[in-house]
C-alpha positions in Angstrom: 16.9 -11.8 -0.2 16.7 -15.4 -1.0 17.1 -16.5 2.8 14.5 -14.0 3.6 12.0 -15.1 1.0 12.5 -18.9 2.0 12.0 -18.2 5.8 8.6 -16.0 5.0 7.5 -18.7 2.6 7.9 -21.6 5.4 6.6 -19.2 8.4 3.6 -18.3 6.1 3.0 -21.9 5.3 3.7 -23.4 8.6 0.9 -25.5 9.1 1.3 -27.1 5.4 5.1 -28.0 6.4 4.0 -29.8 9.5 1.2 -31.5 7.9 3.4 -32.9 5.2 6.4 -33.7 7.7 8.8 -31.6 5.8 10.5 -29.8 8.9 13.7 -31.8 8.3 13.8 -31.4 4.4 13.0 -27.5 4.6 15.4 -27.2 7.7 18.3 -28.6 5.8 17.2 -26.5 2.7 17.5 -23.5 5.0 20.8 -24.7 6.4 22.3 -24.9 3.0 21.0 -21.4 1.8 22.1 -19.9 5.3 25.6 -21.4 5.1 25.9 -19.9 1.5 25.1 -16.3 2.8 27.4 -17.1 5.8 30.4 -17.6 3.4 29.5 -14.7 1.2 29.2 -12.5 4.4 32.6 -13.8 5.8 34.4 -13.0 2.4 32.9 -9.4 2.3 34.0 -8.9 6.0 37.5 -10.2 5.1 37.7 -8.0 1.9 36.6 -5.0 4.2 39.3 -5.8 6.9 42.0 -6.0 4.5 41.0 -3.0 2.5 40.9 -0.9 5.9 44.1 -2.2 6.9 45.6 -1.6 3.6 44.4 2.1 3.5 45.5 2.7 7.2 48.9 1.1 6.4 49.7 3.7 3.6 49.0 6.4 5.6 51.7 4.9 8.2 54.1 4.2 5.7 53.9 7.6 3.9 54.6 9.2 7.2 57.3 7.2 8.0 59.0 7.7 4.8 58.5 11.6 5.1 60.1 11.1 8.7 63.0 9.2 7.5 64.1 11.2 4.5 62.8 14.6 6.1 64.6 13.9 9.4 68.0 13.0 7.7 67.6 16.4 5.7 67.0 18.3 8.9 70.2 16.7 10.4 72.2 17.6 7.1 70.2 21.2 7.3 68.9 20.7 3.7 65.2 21.1 4.9 63.9 23.0 8.2 61.9 21.1 10.7 59.0 23.2 10.1 58.9 22.0 6.5 58.9 18.2 7.5 56.0 18.8 10.0 54.3 20.5 7.0 54.8 17.7 4.8 53.6 15.1 7.2 50.2 17.6 7.5 49.8 17.1 3.7 50.2 13.5 3.8 47.4 13.3 6.5 45.3 15.8 4.3 46.0 13.3 1.3 45.1 9.8 2.7 42.3 10.9 4.8 39.7 11.2 1.9 41.4 8.0 0.2 40.2 6.2 3.5 36.8 7.6 3.6 36.3 7.2 0.0 37.1 3.3 0.7 34.7 3.0 3.1 31.9 4.7 1.1 32.8 2.4 -1.5 32.0 -0.7 0.7 28.8 0.8 1.7 27.9 1.5 -2.1 28.5 -2.0 -3.1 26.2 -3.4 -0.4 23.7 -1.1 -1.6 23.7 -2.0 -5.2 22.1 -5.5 -4.7 19.0 -3.6 -2.9 19.3 -0.8 -5.5 18.8 -3.3 -8.6 15.6 -4.2 -7.2 14.4 -0.8 -6.7 15.4 0.1 -10.1 13.6 -2.9 -11.5 10.4 -1.7 -9.8 10.9 1.7 -11.2 11.4 0.7 -14.6 8.4 -1.6 -14.8 5.8 -0.6 -17.3 2.5 0.7 -16.1 -0.2 -2.1 -16.9 -3.2 0.1 -16.5 -3.7 2.7 -19.1 -5.4 5.7 -17.4 -7.5 8.0 -19.8 -6.2 11.2 -21.0 -9.6 12.7 -21.2 -11.5 10.8 -18.6 -15.3 10.8 -18.9 -17.5 12.3 -16.3 -19.6 9.9 -14.2 -23.0 10.8 -12.6 -23.2 11.3 -8.7 -25.0 7.4 -8.9 -24.9 4.9 -11.6 -27.8 3.2 -12.9 -25.6 0.0 -12.9 -26.1 -1.1 -16.5 -22.9 -3.3 -17.6 -22.0 -4.6 -20.9 -19.6 -6.7 -22.5 -19.1 -6.3 -26.3 -17.3 -8.8 -28.1 -14.7 -9.0 -25.1 -11.6 -11.1 -26.1 -8.6 -11.2 -23.8 -5.5 -13.1 -23.2 -2.7 -12.8 -20.5 -0.1 -13.6 -23.3 -0.5 -13.0 -27.1 -0.2 -16.7 -27.8 -3.4 -17.6 -25.4 -6.7 -16.3 -25.4 -8.7 -16.7 -22.0 -12.0 -14.9 -23.3 -13.1 -14.9 -26.8 -15.8 -12.7 -28.1 -17.9 -12.6 -24.9 -20.9 -10.5 -25.4 -23.7 -10.2 -22.5 -25.7 -7.2 -21.1 -26.8 -6.8 -17.5 -29.7 -4.5 -16.8 -29.7 -2.4 -13.8 -30.6 -4.2 -10.7 -30.5 -7.6 -12.3 -28.3 -10.5 -11.0 -26.1 -12.6 -13.5 -24.6 -15.7 -12.5 -21.5 -16.9 -14.2 -20.8 -20.7 -14.4 -18.5 -23.1 -16.0 -15.2 -25.1 -15.7 -12.2 -24.5 -13.9 -10.0 -22.3 -16.3 -13.1 -21.3 -18.5 -12.3 -17.2 -17.7 -14.9 -16.5 -14.9 -12.6 -14.6 -12.5 -10.8 -13.0 -15.6 -14.0 -11.4 -16.6 -14.8 -9.6 -13.3 -10.8 -8.6 -13.0 -11.2 -6.8 -16.3 -14.5 -5.3 -15.1 -12.2 -3.9 -11.9 -9.9 -2.5 -14.3 -7.0 -5.0 -12.9 -5.6 -5.5 -16.6 -5.6 -3.3 -19.7 -7.6 -4.3 -22.6 -8.7 -2.6 -25.8 -11.7 0.0 -26.0 -14.9 -0.4 -26.7 -15.5 -4.0 -24.9 -16.5 -3.2 -21.7 -19.3 -0.3 -20.7 -20.8 1.2 -17.5 -24.1 2.9 -18.2 -23.0 3.3 -22.0 -19.5 4.8 -20.8 -16.5 2.8 -22.3 -14.8 1.3 -19.2 -11.3 2.3 -20.7 -12.4 6.2 -20.6 -12.9 5.8 -16.9 -10.1 6.3 -14.2 -9.4 3.2 -12.3 -9.8 4.7 -8.9 -13.3 5.9 -9.8 -14.4 2.2 -11.6 -13.1 0.6 -8.1 -15.0 2.9 -6.2 -18.4 2.1 -8.2 -17.8 -1.5 -8.2 -17.5 -3.7 -5.0 -15.8 -6.8 -5.4 -15.3 -9.9 -2.9 -13.0 -12.2 -4.3 -12.4 -15.8 -3.6 -9.0 -14.8 -1.9 -10.1 -11.9 0.3 -7.8 -10.5 2.4 -7.9 -9.1 6.1 -5.5 -6.4 7.5 -3.7 -6.3 11.0 -5.6 -3.6 12.8 -9.0 -3.3 14.3 -12.1 -4.7 13.0 -13.6 -1.1 12.3 -10.4 -0.2 10.5 -10.9 -3.4 8.3 -14.6 -2.5 7.5 -13.8 1.2 6.6 -10.3 0.8 5.2 -9.4 4.4 6.6 -11.9 5.8 4.2 -12.9 9.5 5.7 -16.3 9.0 4.0 -17.4 5.8 5.9 -18.3 6.7 9.5 -18.4 4.4 12.6 -22.2 4.3 12.3 -22.1 3.4 8.6 -19.8 0.5 9.2 -21.9 -0.8 12.0 -24.7 -0.8 9.9 -23.0 -2.7 7.0 -22.1 -5.1 9.8 -25.5 -5.4 11.0 -26.9 -5.9 7.3 -24.5 -9.0 6.8 -25.0 -10.3 10.3 -21.7 -9.8 11.3 -22.6 -7.5 14.3 -23.6 -10.4 16.6 -20.1 -12.1 16.6 -18.3 -8.5 16.7 -20.2 -7.3 19.5 -19.4 -10.5 21.4 -15.6 -9.9 21.3 -14.0 -8.1 24.3 -13.4 -4.8 22.6 -16.2 -5.2 20.1 -15.5 -3.2 16.8 -11.9 -2.0 18.0 -10.8 -5.5 18.8 -7.4 -5.7 17.1 -6.7 -8.5 14.5 -3.4 -10.0 13.7 -2.0 -10.6 10.4 -4.6 -12.1 7.8 -7.2 -12.0 10.6 -5.7 -15.3 12.0 -7.9 -14.7 15.4 -11.1 -15.1 13.5 -12.6 -18.2 11.9 -13.0 -18.4 8.1 -16.7 -17.5 8.3 -16.2 -14.6 10.5 -13.6 -13.3 8.0 -15.8 -14.0 5.2 -18.5 -11.8 7.0 -16.2 -9.1 7.6 -15.3 -9.2 3.8 -19.1 -8.5 3.0 -19.3 -5.7 5.6 -16.3 -4.0 4.1 -17.9 -4.2 0.6 -21.4 -3.0 1.7 -19.8 0.0 3.7 -18.3 1.2 0.7 -21.8 1.5 -0.8 -21.0 0.5 -4.7 -23.5 0.5 -7.5 -22.3 -2.9 -8.9 -21.6 -5.7 -6.9 -19.2 -8.8 -7.8 -19.3 -12.1 -5.8 -16.2 -14.3 -7.0 -17.1 -17.7 -4.8 -17.8 -15.4 -2.1 -19.4 -18.5 0.1 -17.2 -21.0 -1.2 -15.4 -21.3 2.3 -18.3 -20.7 4.5 -20.1 -23.4 6.3 -23.6 -24.5 6.0 -24.6 -22.7 9.4 -22.5 -19.4 8.5 -23.9 -19.6 5.0 -27.7 -19.6 6.3 -26.7 -16.3 8.1 -25.4 -14.4 5.2 -28.1 -15.4 2.8 -30.3 -12.7 4.4 -27.7 -10.4 4.4 -26.7 -10.9 0.7 -30.2 -10.6 -0.4 -30.1 -7.2 1.3 -26.7 -6.6 -0.1 -28.0 -7.1 -3.7 -31.1 -5.4 -3.3 -31.2 -2.4 -6.0 -27.6 -3.3 -7.2 -26.4 -5.1 -10.3 -24.7 -7.9 -9.3 -22.5 -10.7 -11.0 -22.2 -13.9 -9.1 -19.5 -16.4 -9.8 -20.5 -19.5 -7.8 -21.3 -23.3 -7.8 -23.7 -23.5 -5.0 -27.4 -24.0 -6.3 -29.0 -21.6 -4.2 -27.3 -18.6 -5.4 -27.4 -19.6 -9.0 -31.0 -20.2 -9.1 -31.9 -17.0 -7.4 -30.1 -15.2 -10.3 -32.1 -13.6 -13.1 -30.0 -15.0 -15.8 -26.9 -17.7 -16.1 -24.3 -17.4 -18.6 -22.0 -20.8 -19.0 -18.5 -20.2 -20.1 -16.4 -23.1 -21.7 -12.6 -22.4 -22.7 -13.5 -18.5 -22.8 -16.5 -18.8 -25.1 -20.3 -18.1 -24.1 -21.7 -21.6 -24.7 -25.1 -21.1 -23.0 -27.2 -18.2 -21.8 -30.6 -17.7 -20.2 -32.7 -18.4 -17.1 -31.8 -21.4 -14.8 -35.2 -23.2 -15.9 -34.5 -22.6 -19.4 -31.0 -24.1 -19.3 -32.2 -27.0 -17.4 -34.8 -27.7 -20.2 -32.2 -27.1 -22.9 -30.1 -30.2 -21.5 -26.6 -28.7 -22.3 -23.5 -28.3 -20.3 -25.3 -26.3 -17.7 -27.7 -29.3 -16.7 -24.6 -31.4 -16.7 -22.9 -29.3 -14.1 -26.2 -28.9 -12.4 -26.5 -32.8 -12.1 -23.1 -33.4 -11.1 -23.6 -31.0 -8.1 -26.9 -32.7 -7.2 -25.1 -35.7 -7.3 -22.6 -34.6 -4.7 -25.3 -33.3 -2.6 -26.9 -36.6 -2.7 -23.7 -38.3 -1.8 -23.2 -35.9 1.2 -26.4 -36.4 2.5 -26.7 -40.2 2.4 -23.0 -40.8 3.3 -23.8 -40.4 7.1 -26.6 -43.2 7.0 -24.3 -45.4 5.4 -21.8 -45.4 8.2 -21.9 -48.7 10.6 -23.7 -48.5 14.0 
């Protein structure tokens, strides 16, 4: 397993290995692991060979002893020839199960290594506690989201979120900003029921999130994470995710809304064009547009965007801004972003620092307040100014 893990890591990170000039070091490390694996395989084969030869020899030795003593007894008229033949059959009946048992033991010991990992997975405690008496949801949620004194930590010693309270009205947009590690992504992962937390901290339309089955929560909440995943298969399969409720027409309409239809139709097979693992035959921007189309096709009442435009170039971002506006129309939206345009269009902005709410209000109010949000805002303006003026500083 260690050999396969090392090989998989190097294949998936091949570009990093090549850029870092680590081909020789990684080849040497792989050779070392492979040599150790070869030694263990040779040892196993040798033991299997010796054990098989020993079992076969036992049967032959037993047969020889019977013939030696039985033959003498027949010559001396102490035993009949039929009795000797009968004993040889008994000997065969005795040693055949022993030989087969030895072969099965070899297979069993080989399977124990894999079985150990399987049992570890079976014994793993369920992290998400499903409600014993689930709440009944309406056909369509209004989209009101409320955090009431939310505190959470991945371990008992460290709290990632501390007493976070905020309410988002239906159809409104909340932007969450803050330094790295402030707990922004943790909030949306809790809202998507990726982790368990105490009752009475997160509510959807006044219903405790812990009283709603996780599968129903995820059907009502559309999430575009910073690290989205593209599956091997057709483009249509990646939009619908094989959901029978999402028709081809609905998927095409979703792609048109987020401006993905143009590049999809330009492909030789259109929506049936095959994608390789992780969508490597698409550009980063095209994969991002595909992720937006996937969320829109599911038609959730609540939308969560976690740095959804972080990997998109300026030209592609202009294409999806209009689509994003239509995507968020009539939906409660939670935005985690650093881009000024995305933040400024939010109805309210919440600033997190070290897991606590430091500031809350509209964009203009927080700028006038002159706190942490204004500092982050000014730093981004400084970066943008540097990017704009840098080409002019280049020598002619």
